[in-house]
C-alpha positions as CSV (number, residue, x, y, z in Angstrom):
1,X,151.9,-90.8,93.6
2,X,150.9,-87.2,93.5
3,X,150.7,-85.7,97.0
4,X,148.5,-82.8,95.8
5,X,145.9,-85.5,94.7
6,X,146.1,-86.9,98.3
7,X,145.6,-83.6,99.7
8,X,142.6,-83.1,97.6
9,X,141.1,-86.4,98.6
10,X,141.7,-85.5,102.3
11,X,139.8,-82.3,101.9
12,X,137.2,-84.1,99.7
13,X,136.5,-86.5,102.8
14,X,136.4,-83.6,105.1
15,X,133.7,-81.6,103.0
16,X,131.8,-84.7,102.2
17,X,131.7,-85.7,105.9
18,X,130.7,-82.0,106.9
19,X,127.8,-82.2,104.5
20,X,126.0,-84.8,106.4
21,X,125.1,-83.1,109.6
22,X,124.0,-79.9,108.0
23,X,122.1,-81.7,105.2
24,X,120.3,-84.0,107.6
25,X,119.6,-81.5,110.4
26,X,118.3,-79.0,107.8
27,X,116.0,-81.6,106.0
28,X,114.6,-82.5,109.3
29,X,113.6,-78.9,109.8
30,X,115.8,-78.1,112.7
31,X,118.2,-75.1,113.1
32,X,121.9,-76.0,113.6
33,X,125.3,-74.1,113.8
34,X,126.8,-73.0,110.6
35,X,129.5,-70.4,109.6
36,X,126.7,-68.0,108.8
37,X,125.2,-67.7,112.3
38,X,125.8,-65.1,114.8
39,X,128.3,-65.9,116.2
40,X,129.7,-68.0,113.4
41,X,129.9,-71.8,114.4
42,X,128.1,-71.1,117.7
43,X,124.7,-69.5,116.8
44,X,122.0,-71.3,115.0
45,X,121.1,-71.0,111.4
46,X,117.8,-72.0,109.9
47,X,117.1,-75.3,108.4
48,X,117.0,-73.8,104.9
49,X,120.7,-72.4,105.4
50,X,121.8,-75.7,106.6
51,X,120.4,-77.6,103.6
52,X,122.0,-75.2,101.2
53,X,125.4,-75.4,103.2
54,X,125.3,-79.1,103.4
55,X,124.6,-79.4,99.6
56,X,127.4,-77.0,98.8
57,X,129.9,-79.1,101.0
58,X,128.7,-82.3,99.3
59,X,129.4,-80.6,95.8
60,X,132.7,-79.6,96.8
61,X,133.6,-82.8,98.2
62,X,132.5,-84.6,95.1
63,X,134.6,-82.1,93.0
64,X,137.8,-82.7,95.0
65,X,137.3,-86.4,94.8
66,X,136.1,-86.8,91.1
67,X,137.8,-84.0,89.2
68,X,141.2,-83.8,90.9
69,X,143.6,-86.6,89.8
70,X,142.3,-90.1,89.4
71,X,140.7,-91.3,92.5
72,X,140.7,-95.1,92.8
73,X,138.5,-96.8,95.7
74,X,141.1,-99.7,95.7
75,X,144.2,-97.7,95.9
76,X,145.0,-97.7,99.7
77,X,146.7,-94.3,99.8
78,X,143.5,-92.6,98.1
79,X,141.1,-94.2,100.6
80,X,143.2,-93.5,103.7
81,X,143.5,-89.7,102.7
82,X,139.7,-89.7,102.2
83,X,138.9,-91.5,105.3
84,X,141.3,-89.6,107.4
85,X,139.8,-86.2,106.2
86,X,136.3,-87.4,107.0
87,X,137.4,-88.9,110.4
88,X,139.1,-85.8,111.6
89,X,136.4,-83.2,110.6
90,X,134.0,-85.8,112.3
91,X,135.7,-86.0,115.5
92,X,136.3,-82.1,115.5
93,X,132.6,-81.6,114.9
94,X,131.7,-84.0,117.7
95,X,133.7,-82.2,120.1
96,X,132.8,-78.7,119.0
97,X,129.1,-79.3,118.7
98,X,128.9,-81.6,121.6
99,X,129.4,-78.7,123.8
100,X,126.1,-77.1,122.5
101,X,124.0,-80.3,122.4
102,X,125.3,-82.2,125.4
103,X,127.3,-84.7,123.4
104,X,130.5,-84.3,125.4
105,X,129.1,-85.5,128.7
106,X,129.5,-89.0,129.7
107,X,126.3,-91.0,129.5
108,X,124.5,-92.1,132.6
109,X,123.5,-95.8,133.0
């Protein structure tokens, strides 16, 4: 087992998961935080910027999964590396962007 492949699958999962909120929010026509906003990661970028950024993340994720090593969806270590990358970036994003959109406060019943 090649640890560089596993690292590639980890980052492939992270890029793939990061593509989702940018692409979806952008296609809904809503602004969202991106690295290109002022200040980066805090200010809002246009919906078009987010669609392009989301698409770029999806392409990078695909390249890291499909063109590095030999990813096998039935190989546990491959799936764990991919899933861990996706989970960690998703939890980080939820915590980071939740502070701007009210997602970190407990819900009221």
